[in-house]
C-alpha positions in Angstrom: -41.2 95.0 -145.8 -42.0 94.6 -149.8 -42.5 92.3 -152.1 -41.9 92.7 -155.9 -42.4 90.5 -159.4 -40.7 90.7 -162.5 -41.9 89.4 -166.5 -39.3 86.7 -166.0 -41.3 84.9 -163.2 -39.0 86.1 -160.5 -40.1 87.3 -157.2 -38.1 89.2 -154.8 -39.1 89.7 -150.9 -37.1 92.2 -148.9 -36.8 93.2 -145.2 -36.9 90.0 -142.5 -38.6 87.8 -145.6 -40.0 84.4 -144.7 -41.1 81.3 -147.1 -42.6 78.4 -146.0 -43.1 74.8 -147.9 -44.1 71.8 -145.7 -41.6 71.3 -142.9 -38.9 73.7 -145.1 -38.4 77.2 -144.1 -36.2 80.2 -145.2 -35.7 83.2 -143.7 -33.3 86.2 -144.4 -32.8 90.0 -145.5 -33.4 88.9 -149.2 -35.0 86.2 -150.7 -35.2 85.6 -154.8 -37.7 83.1 -156.0 -37.6 81.6 -159.5 -41.1 80.1 -160.3 -40.2 78.6 -163.4 -37.1 76.7 -162.3 -38.3 76.0 -158.4 -35.3 77.6 -157.3 -34.9 80.0 -154.1 -31.9 81.8 -153.0 -31.4 83.8 -149.8 -28.6 86.4 -148.8 -28.1 88.9 -146.1 -28.4 92.6 -146.2 -26.0 95.8 -145.6 -27.0 98.7 -143.7 -25.6 102.0 -144.2 -22.2 101.6 -142.6 -21.7 98.8 -144.8 -22.5 96.0 -141.6 -23.9 92.9 -142.8 -27.4 91.9 -141.0 -30.2 89.7 -141.7 -28.5 86.3 -142.1 -30.4 83.7 -144.0 -31.8 80.5 -141.5 -32.6 77.3 -142.8 -35.0 75.1 -141.1 -36.0 71.6 -142.1 -37.2 68.4 -140.0 -36.6 70.7 -136.6 -33.2 71.5 -137.4 -32.0 75.3 -138.1 -28.9 76.3 -140.2 -27.7 79.7 -140.2 -25.6 80.9 -143.1 -24.5 83.9 -145.8 -26.2 82.4 -148.6 -28.3 79.6 -149.9 -29.5 78.3 -153.5 -32.6 75.7 -152.8 -34.2 73.4 -155.6 -37.6 72.6 -154.5 -37.7 69.7 -157.4 -34.9 68.0 -156.1 -34.5 69.2 -152.5 -31.1 70.0 -152.8 -29.3 73.3 -151.9 -25.9 75.2 -152.3 -24.8 76.9 -148.8 -21.7 79.5 -148.3 -20.7 80.0 -144.6 -23.2 77.6 -142.6 -23.0 77.1 -139.1 -25.2 74.7 -137.2 -25.6 72.7 -133.8 -25.1 68.9 -134.0 -24.9 67.4 -130.2 -23.2 69.4 -127.8 -21.0 71.6 -130.7 -20.9 73.5 -133.6 -20.2 72.6 -137.1 -18.9 75.3 -139.4 -18.2 75.0 -142.7 -17.4 77.6 -145.8 -19.1 75.7 -148.6 -21.7 72.9 -148.1 -23.7 71.1 -150.1 -27.5 69.7 -149.1 -28.7 66.3 -150.7 -32.0 65.4 -150.8 -31.9 63.0 -148.2 -31.3 65.9 -145.6 -27.3 65.0 -145.5 -24.5 67.5 -146.3 -21.0 67.3 -147.6 -18.9 69.9 -146.5 -15.3 71.1 -147.1 -12.9 72.2 -144.6 -15.3 72.3 -141.9 -15.1 72.7 -138.1 -16.2 71.0 -135.4 -16.0 72.7 -132.1 -17.7 73.0 -128.5 -16.1 76.8 -128.2 -18.9 79.6 -127.9 -17.4 81.9 -130.4 -18.1 79.4 -133.0 -17.4 82.7 -135.9 -13.9 82.4 -134.7 -13.6 79.2 -132.5 -10.4 79.2 -129.6 -10.2 75.5 -130.5 -11.9 73.0 -133.4 -11.2 70.0 -135.1 -10.5 70.6 -138.6 -12.6 68.4 -140.9 -10.7 68.3 -144.6 -14.0 66.5 -145.9 -16.9 65.5 -144.1 -20.7 64.4 -144.3 -23.4 65.3 -141.8 -26.8 63.5 -141.2 -28.5 66.1 -138.8 -29.2 64.9 -135.5 -27.4 61.3 -136.6 -23.9 61.5 -137.0 -21.1 63.0 -138.8 -18.2 61.1 -140.8 -15.1 62.8 -141.8 -11.9 62.0 -143.6 -8.5 63.0 -142.3 -9.0 65.3 -139.2 -6.5 67.5 -136.8 -7.0 69.3 -134.0 -6.3 73.3 -134.2 -5.8 75.4 -131.1 -5.5 79.2 -131.3 -5.2 78.6 -135.0 -2.0 76.5 -134.6 -2.7 73.2 -136.1 -1.1 70.4 -134.2 -0.6 68.2 -137.3 1.4 65.3 -134.8 -2.3 64.7 -133.5 -4.1 63.3 -136.8 -7.0 61.4 -137.2 -7.4 59.1 -140.5 -11.1 59.4 -140.0 -13.5 60.0 -137.6 -17.0 59.2 -136.3 -19.1 61.8 -134.2 -22.8 60.2 -133.6 -25.3 62.9 -132.4 -28.1 61.5 -130.5 -30.0 62.4 -127.5 -30.2 58.6 -126.2 -27.7 57.1 -124.1 -24.6 56.2 -126.7 -21.1 56.1 -127.1 -18.7 59.2 -128.6 -15.7 61.5 -128.7 -14.9 63.6 -125.4 -13.6 66.9 -126.7 -10.4 68.3 -124.7 -10.2 71.5 -123.2 -6.7 73.0 -123.5 -5.0 75.8 -121.4 -1.6 77.0 -120.6 0.5 75.9 -117.0 3.5 78.0 -116.2 5.7 75.4 -115.5 4.6 72.1 -117.7 3.6 74.5 -120.8 0.5 74.2 -123.1 -1.8 71.4 -122.3 -4.8 69.4 -123.8 -6.8 67.8 -121.2 -9.8 65.4 -120.3 -10.1 64.4 -124.1 -10.9 60.9 -125.0 -13.8 58.5 -125.6 -17.0 57.8 -123.6 -18.5 53.9 -123.7 -22.0 53.5 -123.2 -21.7 49.9 -122.5 -24.8 49.0 -121.6 -28.2 50.4 -119.1 -26.0 49.7 -116.0 -22.2 50.4 -116.9 -20.6 53.1 -118.6 -16.8 53.6 -119.2 -14.8 56.8 -119.9 -11.2 56.9 -121.2 -9.7 60.1 -121.2 -6.1 61.7 -120.9 -3.9 65.0 -120.8 -0.8 65.9 -122.6 1.4 69.1 -122.1 4.1 70.5 -124.2 6.8 70.1 -121.5 6.1 66.5 -121.0 4.0 65.7 -118.3 1.4 63.2 -119.6 -1.6 61.4 -118.0 -4.4 58.9 -118.1 -7.8 57.9 -116.4 -10.6 55.9 -116.5 -14.1 56.4 -115.0 -16.9 54.1 -114.7 -20.5 54.6 -113.0 -22.8 51.6 -112.6 -26.0 51.3 -111.3 -28.5 48.4 -110.9 -32.0 49.4 -109.7 -32.9 48.1 -106.1 -29.3 46.8 -105.9 -26.6 48.5 -105.9 -25.0 51.5 -107.5 -21.4 53.0 -107.3 -18.6 54.9 -109.2 -14.8 53.9 -110.3 -12.1 56.7 -110.9 -8.6 55.4 -111.5 -6.2 58.0 -113.2 -2.1 58.0 -113.6 0.0 61.0 -114.2 3.8 61.5 -115.3 4.9 64.8 -114.1 7.7 66.8 -115.4 8.8 70.3 -113.8 11.4 72.2 -115.6 13.5 71.5 -118.5 15.3 68.5 -118.9 18.7 70.2 -119.8 19.0 71.1 -116.3 19.1 67.7 -115.0 22.7 67.4 -114.6 23.4 70.5 -112.8 21.9 69.5 -109.5 20.2 72.0 -108.7 17.0 71.8 -106.6 13.8 72.0 -108.4 15.2 72.7 -111.9 13.9 69.7 -112.9 11.9 66.8 -111.5 9.8 63.6 -112.8 7.3 62.0 -110.5 4.8 59.5 -110.9 1.2 59.6 -109.0 -1.7 57.3 -109.4 -5.0 57.8 -107.8 -7.9 55.4 -107.1 -11.5 56.1 -106.3 -14.2 53.8 -105.5 -17.8 54.4 -104.2 -20.3 51.6 -103.7 -23.4 51.7 -101.7 -26.3 48.6 -101.7 -30.0 49.2 -101.6 -31.2 48.2 -97.9 -33.9 46.3 -99.8 -31.2 44.3 -102.0 -30.0 41.6 -99.3 -31.4 41.5 -96.0 -28.9 39.0 -94.9 -25.6 40.8 -96.5 -24.2 44.6 -96.9 -21.8 45.7 -98.7 -20.2 49.2 -99.0 -17.1 50.9 -100.1 -15.6 54.7 -100.0 -11.9 54.5 -101.2 -9.9 57.5 -101.8 -6.1 56.3 -102.3 -3.4 58.7 -104.1 0.3 59.2 -103.9 1.0 62.0 -101.5 1.6 64.6 -104.4 -1.3 63.3 -106.3 -3.7 66.6 -105.3 -0.9 69.1 -105.9 -0.1 67.5 -109.4 -3.4 67.2 -111.1 -4.3 70.4 -112.2 -8.3 70.0 -112.0 -8.0 69.8 -108.0 -5.1 72.5 -107.7 -7.3 75.1 -106.4 -10.1 72.4 -104.7 -10.8 71.8 -101.1 -9.1 68.4 -101.9 -5.5 69.9 -103.0 -4.9 71.4 -99.1 -6.4 68.1 -97.4 -3.8 66.4 -95.6 -5.4 63.4 -94.6 -7.2 60.9 -96.7 -9.1 58.0 -95.6 -10.4 54.6 -97.2 -12.6 51.9 -96.0 -14.2 48.4 -97.6 -17.0 47.0 -95.2 -18.8 44.0 -95.7 -21.3 42.0 -93.1 -22.5 38.6 -93.8 -25.4 37.3 -91.5 -26.7 33.8 -91.5 -30.6 33.1 -91.5 -31.4 30.9 -88.6 -28.0 31.0 -87.2 -26.6 32.8 -84.2 -23.4 33.9 -86.2 -22.4 36.8 -88.3 -19.4 37.6 -90.1 -18.0 41.4 -90.9 -14.7 42.2 -92.5 -13.3 45.6 -93.4 -10.4 47.7 -94.6 -9.0 51.0 -93.9 -6.4 53.1 -95.1 -5.3 56.5 -93.5 -3.1 58.6 -95.6 -1.1 61.7 -94.2 0.2 63.7 -96.8 2.4 65.9 -94.8 4.9 63.3 -94.2 3.9 60.7 -96.6 3.0 58.6 -94.1 0.0 55.7 -94.4 -1.6 53.6 -91.6 -3.7 50.8 -92.8 -5.6 47.5 -91.5 -5.8 44.9 -94.1 -8.2 43.1 -93.4 -10.1 43.3 -89.9 -12.1 40.3 -90.0 -14.8 39.7 -86.9 -16.6 36.6 -86.2 -19.7 36.9 -83.8 -22.2 34.1 -82.3 -24.9 35.5 -80.7 -25.8 34.6 -77.2 -27.2 31.0 -76.9 -28.3 28.9 -74.2 -26.6 25.5 -75.2 -28.1 23.1 -72.8 -31.9 24.3 -73.1 -34.0 21.7 -74.3 -35.5 21.8 -77.8 -38.8 20.4 -76.3 -39.3 21.3 -72.7 -41.7 19.4 -70.5 -42.0 20.7 -67.1 -40.2 23.5 -65.3 -36.9 25.1 -66.7 -34.3 23.4 -65.0 -30.9 25.2 -63.7 -28.4 24.2 -66.4 -31.1 25.6 -69.2 -30.3 28.8 -67.9 -26.6 28.7 -68.6 -26.0 30.8 -72.1 -22.7 31.7 -74.0 -21.4 33.4 -76.9 -18.3 34.0 -78.9 -16.7 37.0 -80.7 -13.5 36.5 -82.8 -11.1 39.3 -84.4 -8.4 39.3 -86.8 -6.5 41.9 -87.3 -3.5 42.9 -89.8 -2.0 46.4 -89.5 0.6 48.6 -90.2 1.1 51.9 -88.7 2.7 55.3 -90.1 5.0 53.7 -92.7 6.3 55.7 -95.6 4.5 55.8 -98.7 7.5 54.5 -100.7 7.7 51.7 -98.5 3.9 50.6 -98.3 3.8 48.3 -101.2 7.4 47.0 -100.6 6.6 46.2 -96.7 7.2 42.5 -95.2 4.1 41.0 -93.9 6.0 39.6 -91.0 8.9 42.5 -89.8 6.9 45.6 -90.8 3.1 44.7 -89.9 1.3 43.7 -86.9 -1.1 40.5 -87.1 -3.2 38.9 -84.4 -6.7 37.1 -83.6 -8.6 37.8 -80.3 -11.1 35.3 -78.9 -13.5 36.1 -76.2 -15.8 33.6 -74.8 -18.4 34.7 -72.0 -20.5 32.1 -70.4 -23.0 33.4 -67.9 -26.2 32.6 -66.0 -29.1 33.9 -63.7 -31.0 32.3 -60.9 -33.4 33.2 -58.8 -33.2 32.8 -54.9 -36.3 32.9 -52.9 -38.1 34.6 -55.5 -36.4 38.1 -54.7 -32.7 37.7 -55.1 -30.8 37.4 -58.6 -28.1 35.2 -58.4 -25.5 35.8 -61.8 -22.6 34.0 -62.2 -20.2 34.4 -64.8 -16.8 33.1 -66.8 -14.8 34.9 -69.1 -12.2 33.5 -71.1 -10.0 35.6 -73.8 -7.0 34.0 -75.6 -5.0 35.9 -78.2 -2.6 34.9 -81.1 0.4 36.3 -82.2 3.0 36.0 -84.9 5.6 37.2 -82.6 6.9 39.0 -79.5 9.4 41.9 -78.6 12.3 41.4 -76.3 13.2 44.6 -74.3 16.8 45.4 -72.6 17.7 48.3 -70.3 19.5 51.4 -72.3 21.8 52.8 -70.0 22.1 56.1 -72.3 18.7 56.9 -72.8 18.0 55.2 -69.1 14.6 53.1 -70.4 13.9 50.2 -71.6 14.0 49.6 -75.3 12.8 46.9 -77.7 16.1 45.2 -78.9 14.7 42.2 -81.0 11.8 40.7 -82.5 11.1 37.4 -81.6 8.7 35.5 -84.6 6.9 32.5 -84.3 3.1 31.6 -83.4 2.3 33.1 -79.7 -0.7 32.5 -77.8 -1.6 34.4 -75.0 -4.7 33.8 -73.0 -6.3 34.8 -69.6 -9.7 34.0 -67.5 -11.7 35.2 -65.1 -14.6 34.1 -62.8 -17.5 36.7 -61.1 -20.6 36.2 -59.3 -23.2 38.7 -58.1 -26.2 39.1 -56.2 -29.0 42.0 -56.2 -32.2 42.6 -55.3 -34.8 45.3 -54.7 -36.6 46.6 -51.4 -39.8 48.6 -51.4 -40.9 51.2 -49.0 -44.0 53.1 -48.9 -45.2 56.1 -47.2 -48.6 57.3 -47.2 -49.0 60.6 -45.6 -51.7 61.6 -43.1 -54.7 63.5 -44.6 -54.7 66.1 -41.9 -52.1 67.8 -44.3 -54.5 67.3 -47.2 -54.9 64.8 -49.9 -52.6 66.5 -52.6 -49.9 63.9 -52.1 -51.3 60.2 -52.3 -48.0 58.1 -51.2 -44.2 58.3 -51.7 -42.4 55.0 -52.7 -38.6 54.3 -51.9 -37.2 52.0 -54.0 -33.3 50.4 -52.4 -31.5 47.9 -55.2 -28.6 46.8 -53.3 -25.8 44.5 -55.1 -22.9 42.7 -53.9 -20.0 40.8 -56.3 -17.4 38.8 -56.0 -14.6 38.7 -59.0 -11.3 36.7 -59.1 -8.8 36.5 -61.7 -5.0 34.9 -61.1 -1.7 35.9 -61.6 -1.0 35.7 -65.3 2.5 37.2 -64.3 3.6 34.0 -62.9 6.2 32.2 -64.8 4.2 28.8 -65.3 2.5 30.7 -67.8 5.5 31.8 -69.7 3.6 35.8 -70.2 6.5 37.6 -68.8 10.0 37.8 -68.6 12.9 39.8 -66.6 15.9 41.4 -66.9 18.3 43.3 -64.1 19.8 46.6 -64.7 21.9 48.8 -62.2 20.3 52.0 -61.4 21.6 55.7 -61.2 21.8 54.8 -57.5 24.1 51.5 -58.1 21.3 49.4 -57.0 20.7 46.1 -58.9 16.8 46.4 -60.3 14.8 43.6 -61.5 12.1 44.7 -64.1 9.3 42.6 -65.7 7.7 43.0 -69.0 5.6 41.0 -71.3 6.7 40.5 -75.1 3.3 41.0 -76.1 2.3 44.0 -74.2 3.0 46.1 -77.4 0.9 43.9 -79.8 -2.3 45.3 -81.2 -4.5 42.9 -78.4 -2.0 43.5 -75.5 -1.1 40.8 -72.8 -2.6 39.1 -69.8 -2.7 40.9 -66.9 -0.3 40.5 -64.4 -0.8 40.3 -60.8 -3.9 38.1 -59.0 -7.1 40.3 -58.2 -10.4 39.0 -56.1 -12.3 42.0 -55.2 -15.9 42.2 -53.5 -17.7 44.8 -54.9 -20.6 46.9 -53.1 -23.2 49.0 -55.5 -26.4 50.9 -53.7 -29.1 52.5 -55.2 -31.8 54.7 -54.1 -35.1 56.1 -55.9 -37.4 58.1 -54.4 -40.9 58.7 -56.1 -44.0 60.4 -55.1 -47.7 60.1 -56.1 -50.0 63.6 -56.4 -53.3 64.2 -57.6 -53.7 66.0 -61.4 -56.3 67.4 -63.2 -53.9 67.7 -66.4 -53.6 63.7 -66.1 -56.3 61.5 -67.7 -56.0 59.0 -65.0 -56.0 62.1 -62.3 -52.7 61.0 -61.0 -48.9 61.5 -61.8 -45.7 60.6 -60.5 -43.4 62.8 -59.5 -39.5 62.0 -59.1 -38.0 63.5 -56.0 -34.7 61.5 -56.4 -33.9 60.1 -59.7 -30.8 58.3 -58.6 -28.6 58.2 -55.0 -25.7 55.8 -55.2 -22.5 54.8 -53.8 -20.6 52.0 -55.0 -17.0 50.6 -53.7 -15.0 47.7 -53.8 -12.5 45.5 -51.6 -9.7 43.9 -53.0 -9.1 40.8 -51.1 -5.5 39.8 -52.9 -4.0 43.4 -52.8 -1.3 43.3 -49.8 -2.4 46.7 -48.6 -4.6 49.7 -49.5 -7.4 47.2 -50.3 -10.0 49.5 -50.0 -11.0 51.3 -53.3 -12.3 54.8 -53.9 -15.8 55.6 -52.6 -17.9 56.8 -55.5 -21.1 58.8 -55.1 -23.6 59.8 -57.3 -27.0 61.7 -57.4 -29.3 62.8 -60.1 -32.4 65.0 -59.8 -34.7 65.7 -62.5 -35.4 69.2 -61.8 -37.8 70.0 -65.1 -38.9 67.5 -68.2 -36.0 69.3 -70.3 -32.9 69.5 -67.7 -31.6 66.9 -65.1 -28.7 67.7 -62.5 -26.3 65.2 -62.0 -23.6 65.0 -59.4 -20.7 62.4 -59.3 -18.0 62.5 -56.4 -15.0 60.4 -55.1 -14.1 60.4 -51.5 -10.9 59.1 -50.4 -11.1 56.6 -47.6 -7.0 56.8 -46.7 -5.1 59.2 -44.6 -1.6 60.8 -45.7 1.9 60.6 -44.4 5.3 61.9 -45.0 7.5 59.5 -46.6 11.6 59.2 -45.9 11.8 62.0 -48.4 9.4 64.3 -47.0 6.6 64.0 -49.7 3.1 63.3 -48.6 1.9 59.8 -49.6 -1.4 57.6 -48.9 -0.6 55.0 -46.2 -2.7 52.0 -45.1 -4.7 53.6 -42.7 -8.2 54.3 -42.9 -9.9 57.9 -41.9 -12.8 56.3 -40.1 -10.5 54.7 -37.9 -8.6 57.7 -37.0 -11.0 59.9 -36.2 -11.3 62.1 -39.7 -14.5 60.5 -41.3 -15.4 57.8 -43.5 -13.8 59.6 -46.5 -12.3 62.9 -47.6 -13.6 64.6 -50.9 -11.5 64.2 -53.6 -13.6 65.7 -56.6 -17.0 66.4 -57.4 -18.2 68.5 -60.1 -21.3 69.2 -62.6 -22.2 71.5 -65.8 -25.1 73.0 -67.2 -26.2 74.3 -70.4 -29.5 76.1 -71.8 -30.4 77.7 -75.0 -33.3 80.1 -75.5 -34.3 81.5 -79.1 -37.4 83.6 -80.4 -39.2 79.9 -80.6 -38.7 79.9 -76.9 -41.0 82.8 -75.8 -43.2 82.0 -79.0 -44.2 78.8 -77.0 -43.9 80.4 -73.5 -46.6 83.5 -74.8 -48.6 81.1 -76.6 -47.8 82.8 -80.0 -47.1 80.4 -83.2 -46.5 81.2 -86.6 -49.5 81.7 -88.8 -48.6 79.0 -91.5 -48.5 76.4 -88.3 -51.9 77.6 -87.1 -53.1 76.9 -90.7 -51.8 73.6 -91.0 -52.9 72.5 -87.7 -56.8 74.5 -88.1 -59.5 73.1 -90.0 -60.2 73.7 -93.9 -60.0 77.5 -94.9 -63.1 78.9 -96.7 -60.7 80.9 -98.8 -58.7 77.8 -99.7 -58.8 78.7 -103.3 -58.5 82.2 -103.6 -54.6 83.2 -104.0 -53.5 84.1 -100.5 -50.3 85.6 -101.5 -50.8 89.4 -100.6 -51.7 90.6 -103.9 -55.4 90.6 -103.4 -56.7 94.1 -104.3 -53.4 95.6 -105.4 -51.3 95.9 -108.4 -50.2 92.2 -109.4 -47.6 93.6 -111.3 -46.5 95.7 -108.5 -46.1 92.8 -106.1 -45.2 90.3 -108.8 -42.3 92.9 -109.5 -40.9 93.3 -105.9 -41.1 89.4 -105.5 -39.4 88.3 -108.4 -36.4 90.1 -106.9 -36.2 87.5 -104.2 -37.3 84.6 -106.3 -35.0 81.5 -105.9 -36.7 79.1 -108.1 -38.3 76.4 -106.4 -36.3 77.4 -103.0 -38.6 79.5 -100.0 -36.4 82.2 -98.6 -39.2 83.7 -96.4 -42.8 85.3 -96.4 -43.8 88.6 -97.9 -46.3 91.1 -96.3 -49.1 92.7 -98.2 -47.2 95.3 -99.9 -44.8 92.4 -101.5 -41.8 93.0 -99.8 -39.9 90.6 -97.6 -40.8 90.0 -94.3 -37.6 90.6 -91.8 -37.1 88.2 -88.9 -33.9 88.1 -87.5 -32.8 84.5 -86.3 -31.1 84.7 -82.5 -30.0 82.2 -80.0 -28.9 83.0 -76.9 -27.1 79.9 -74.6 -26.0 79.5 -71.0 -23.1 77.2 -70.0 -21.1 76.6 -66.8 -19.5 73.7 -65.1 -18.0 73.6 -61.5 -15.4 71.0 -60.3 -14.2 70.7 -56.9 -11.2 68.5 -56.1 -7.7 68.0 -54.4 -5.7 71.0 -54.9 -2.1 68.6 -56.0 -0.4 71.5 -56.0 -0.6 72.1 -52.3 -0.6 70.4 -49.0 -1.7 70.9 -45.6 0.8 69.7 -43.2 -0.8 70.6 -40.3 -4.0 68.4 -41.2 -1.9 66.4 -43.2 -4.2 65.9 -46.3 -4.8 67.6 -49.5 -6.8 71.1 -49.2 -10.0 71.5 -51.7 -10.2 73.7 -54.7 -12.9 75.1 -56.6 -12.7 75.7 -60.4 
């Protein structure tokens, strides 16, 4: 505001004064300059009520320092500063007294380094007894200690410290946060050190401590290699102490407790371009059941209320120029509610794609019949435990507590053509299971059921095999309507696809295989009952099926299409589906002693429109019902067709329908499209370079103010009208759903007609 010069070559500047010299600048309410000694000083001012204002701001090299007083020598480049505040890195340095050197470094006494926003009187800070500050580079200090709420924590003293400040990737100290937790006391949390290992990996080691004895350590690392992989690893250990140790011997529930929890989180993803033959991924979230509840940083997060956690690691290896592939996985599921763990460690799968082992490498002439024989292989090894308590998981016995086994499956098949119209497809399937043990069952007369009484260890081998052959063909029928009815319908085609199959599997319950055992017991009626069971039925891959089976299967499919003239089609014709599929299938079990015919299954599929297909499936019962000796209705070995009751009784059928409409449905129906879509689909706009935002010819400040209310940055929330207001558009959706089912009413039986009545639901 004013400038005064005196005879002693002194200059006084008042009211928002500003002096610049090279890269140096001083601002303040009052500035005094001595032109003889090249000294300049600045201080604050006082208003009418004695309040301080206009604090000096010293600027050099792009760094600002706010202070109360400064005295600077232009010749030496040195300065003496009182009550200085400067931001370095993510924190602020506050000092009562500081001395600036010619190299732009500062010496400070009793300084404070804090990340608290209230830097004049911070809630927490690191007290620096003596420090040297190099702006935007580092701070070196002598003895330093932490102060929280003006209380020095002298047990936590650093003999010296080094704080680097750089905008580049570098290591440094992580300042802790503080607080108070009712059960564990005051705490310091998430303080530690960050290691910038290299451009690909970093590491952060942090800890936490509570005044009532709780403490914890954690390590977090991120890694990334461009075009290869990326991921993160996070591990923590927390020793939680609740209550006072003096209450430990009083045996009061909840008065004093100590729990030790840990957590491991690992995520890993591979770039799709990294390796075309090998893929690896991981998503691990494993912890003790109370880890989320005891971790203060997660106490109010969604994780704390999540009762289930899952972890998985997967790797797949494909071998070039080979049909073989290998995959392995690890899966762990945890339920915090009951502290149980279910795990599969590991699950290994070996697969061989279909090969033709007898095909000649250099074929000459026609393909021979044995060259059409193909085979494949799949093997799976699994080691798992189900619902084991968390405290027993790492102490569990691999043989007693875990189930493990391996399954091999080898299908062999071929396809031959008979008379060029019938396809014959024989196949043989072999399955073998390996176990490290089995179970022994017995009858429990108290619970009146069979129970496991013992586990038998040792290598066990269970296998089964079967063979089948099928024949299928296609028959075509064509009908051309008379032209006297017009030429709109050109032709109707019927495709009939019959198929017959024969399959056989021996009785693996036969004692010669040794896959089943028997025991006898006396039931409640005093009758001796013999019960057969397999020691491997409760194993992970099951057992070989008991009972001989040999069945003939019949399957008939029909398709009906119509060819009509169409002006909208470029060919002038289009096909319409009258009946997309009309089929029936059933089977006959030659090895059964009775009830050899299966249920008859029928289905029909009609394409009513491009967006909707009607499907109906029905099951028909071919047998009649009679009363047993207890007066209950049971199906007997008598076919309805031979008893004057038709081929079958409709046992069940049903269908469902779902359709949704919204505002876009009617836009398409009436040909209305959004203006934005028309602009995208149309040609060039002659006004493309003009601002088409509804503000042309209007006050730009008015419409801009209205639009700014809805401004969300880069996200668009809608369109504005010509007045600058947001257009209102109500989103709506209407859905139609129905399902109909017809089936046997098993609660009622028509004793007059001797059959179950139908019921519509």
